[in-house]
N, C-alpha and C positions, 0 to 999 in steps of 0.2 A: 897701871891700875894701881889703886892703895885701900886698904880695908881701915878707912879711919886716919885721921890725922896724925903726925906725927911716926905712924906705922913705918916699917920697913919697906921700900919700893923695891919693886923688880922689873926690869924691862930692858928696854935697850940704850939708857942714856948715859950709863955710867957704869962703875964698877961698882959693886953693892958687898955689904958683908955678909956672910953665910954661917949662922948662928951655931949652925949645926956642925963647921970644921969640914964644910965639903960633902959630906956624908947624907945619903940619903935613907931618913927614917926608916921613910915610906917602902921602897923597891919596888917600885915600877912609875908608868905611866900611862895616865889615862888615854881613852883614843882620838883624842885631839891633840898629843905629843906634849902635854901639860903634866905635872906630875902627879902622881895618883897620891893621896895623900892617905890611902887606906891599903896601897900594893894590890899584888897579882894574887893574893894570897888569897883562898878562900874560905881560909877559916878566921881571916880578918875580920872583927865587926861592922857590918856595915846599918849602924844607927837609922840610920835618914835614908836608906836604898839607893845611895847617889849610883851603886854599881847597878842594880835591878834598872835606873833609870838610863844608864850610858847603853846597856846593853840593849834596852829596847829603842833607844835612840839609833843606835849602830846597825839595828836588825828592820828597819822603815823602809818596806819597798820600794824601788824606781818605778812610780806608776808611768812617766812619760814614757822610759824606755819600754817598760813590758806593751805599753799600747802599739807603740814603732813593732816593737816582734810580733805578735801578733795581727799589727796592718800586713808584716812579709808575708806570714807564715799564709795568711788568708790567698795574699795573691799568686804565693808559690802553688797552693794547692788551685786556684782556679787556672791557672796556664798547665797544671796536670791533666786537669778536668778535659782542659779546650783542646790540649796535644792529643791525651787518650780518647776524645769524642773523635779527632781526625783519623786516627792512626783506626780505630774500630770501624770509621765509616767507610776508609779505604781497603780494609780487609772486607767488608760485608762485599763492598762492590766487585772487588775481583772476586767473591765466591762465587756471587749471584753471576757473575758473566763466565764463571768457566763453568758453572751448572747449565747456561745455555745453549755454551758451544756446545757442553755435551749432550745436552737433551737434545739440540738439532744434528748431530750428528746421529744419536740413535733412532732419533727419527727417520730420518734420511733413510739410513740403514733398513730400519721396519719398513719404509715407505717402498723403497725398491725391491724389498725381500717381499713384501706384500704382493707389488702391483706384478713382478716376473711371476707370483704363486696362483696371480689372480688372471693372467693371460690366456686367450683360449687356447685350446690345443690346434695343431695344426690340423686342415680339413685332411680327410680322405680322400686320395686319389680314385677316380672310379679305375676298378680293374679292366673293363672293357673299352677300350679306345679304337673302336672297329668304326665309330659313329661318324656320320658323312660329316664334313667341315662346310662352312657355308661356301659358295662359290660367288666370283665378281665375275662379270661381264670382261673379257678381255677388247670388246669392241669400243670404242671412242664413241659418244652419243653425238648424232648428229647437226651440225651447226643449224640454225634458224634459217629458215629460208630467207633470199634477199627478196625485198618487195618490188624490186625493179623488174625480178624475174618474170611475176605474173601478168607485168604490163607491157612486156615485150614480145610476147606470144600468143597471140589469138587460142591456142589450145588451153592454154593457162589461165586467161584474163575473160573468164568464165560468169564472172559478176555482169548483173544487171545495168544496163549502161543507158540514159539518156540527157535529155539536156537538163530535166532538173534533177539529175542526182549529180552533175557535174557541177550547176548553178544554185545551189539551193536558196531558198529564202528571198524576200524581197529587196533587201538594201546589203550592199558592199560597203564593210569600213574596212580602211588599210589607214595604220597609227591613229591620225587624227581626222581624215578625210572619209566622206562617206559620198555612195555613189547608188543612186536608185536603177532599180533593175527593171529594164522593159519587155520588149517580145523575145520571145523564144521559138526556136525552129530546128527541125529534123529534115535533112532529104536523103537518098541512096541515091540520086543523081548529081554528084560530086561537081563537075563541069557547069551545072545550071547555075551554081551560086557563088559563080567567080568572074573574073572581069579580067581580060589579060590571059598571057601563060600561064597564067596558077593554076584554070582548070587543066591544062594538056599536063602540066608537071603530077595532077594528084591522079589522075586518068590514068596515063602511064606503069605508072606504080601500084596501081591497082588499089586506089582509093575507095572502101568501105560504105563511107556513109560521112555526112557533115552535118556538127549540129553547130546551131548560130546562136549568139544571147545580146544582145544589146545594153550597156549600162550607160548613163549620161549623168553630169555633175555641171552645171555653172555654164550653159550652154555649150557644152562638149558632149558630143558622142561617143561612143566606141564599142562596133561591134567584134567582137572574137566568134572566131572559125573554128571549131576541132573535128580533125580530120581522122578517122581511121585504118590502121593497115595492117596487112596481115601480121607483119613482125616491124622490129626494128630497122632495120637495115631501108625496107624498102620506104618509112618516115623520113630516116633521115635524106636518104637521093630525093626525094619530093620536095624538100627544103631546101636543098641545093638547088636544083633546076627550077626552083621558085621564082617569078615576076607577076607583077600585077597585085591585083586585091579582090579580097572577098566584099560581094555586093554587102553593103550599111542595111541591115536589117531596123526598120521604124514600127513605128507602131506601139501599144499601151503608154502615152504619155510621151512619147519620141518622135519630134514631126522628122521628115525625110530631111538626109543632110549628106556628102558628100558627092552632090548633082549637080551635073552641068562644068563650069569655071573653076571652083575651089579646088586647092590642092589640099588632100588628105596624106597622114603618114600610116604607112603600113610595116609590119613588122611579119617575121617567120621563125621560128623555134619547133622544136621535137623532144619526146621524152620518152621513151620506151617506144611502143606502136603507134604512137598518137603525134600527129603534128595539128598546131594550133597557129594562127594568123590573127594580128589585130589591124584593125583600120580604125584609123581615130581621123576626127575633123568636126570642126564647129556646126553647130545647126542654124545657122544664118551664111550668108554669104561670104564666107572670111576663110582665106588659107592658112593652112600651119606652114609655120618656117621654122628655121633651123634653132632659133633663140625661142621660141615659144614654150618657155617650162611648164606651164600650164597643161595647154595639151599634152607634150612627152610624158607630163605626170601622170596624167591618168590613164593613157596609155602602158604604160609601163607598169601601173597597179594591177590594169587587167591583164598583161601576159604573166606578170607574176602570181598573182590568183590562178589560174588556170593550170602553170603548172605546178601549184601545191596541190589541187584538185586531183592531177594525173596521178601526182606519187601519194596520196594517201588511198587513192582508189588500192592501188599494188600494198600498203600498209595494212590494211585490213584485209584483202584477202591473202597474205602472208600470215597474217596474226591466228586467222580464223584455220589455216592449212597446221599451223605449230599445235593447237589444240586438240586436232585430231588425234585421236591413239593410233599409235604405229600399227600397220598390217602384216 
């Protein structure tokens, strides 16, 4: 750098002559390391205000650094606020939980005390304990009567008896099969309505009366005879001795059948003091054979129906006896 042409040069290009003999007449350097022509002495005159301008330059703030410092402080303050808020929230939650536990404990204790205080007092026992206690009979109740007992002995079998009570209605339905009811009859002369040895078997065992009824379907007719005896034993014995047949009963739409040469089928059974006999045959001159399922079916149906009717008679009398008050 030069201050005009021909003047002395200062720099690093070579050695320069020092007009002052190496002495610094100004005794000092400025803040940039260059010689201070006026020195550091404040008493030295500064006619151009260079020292003031240099000092002002030295005291100029670093705005970028100040901005970074301010941002850093703001971030620290924000994290402190967040951390403090989290700690405060946790502290509040702990306090609330403790308060709830304490409150529940106090409430349960108070509730227990309150419930205990509100329990009713024990009832006072009566001083007079001589009052009679309820008594129970040691006798077991009687079992219901057996329906068969009422139809096994004449003394118990006292309900009204007729052909209509044994065989009610005008038709009989067994499953899908329907049979038309024909004539009915009753007689006290048991032998008169029998053929073969059947009459003797009935009379020899004390037959009281015989009820007859006839049912028909599809050209086949069945006459059922029901004979009554004093007791079950006599009825059984009569059946064991039976042979021959009951006389077929025609009329009321049923023509005469099982007369002359055709073969008909007979069955003998007993239940209680009743013996019942069936006699099945065709209404035309045709015999019943062993493989004749139609004739066997209608005969078996009428025998089953007669058995059920006798049993129902016993059930009805047993129910009536059970409903009566004990003597």
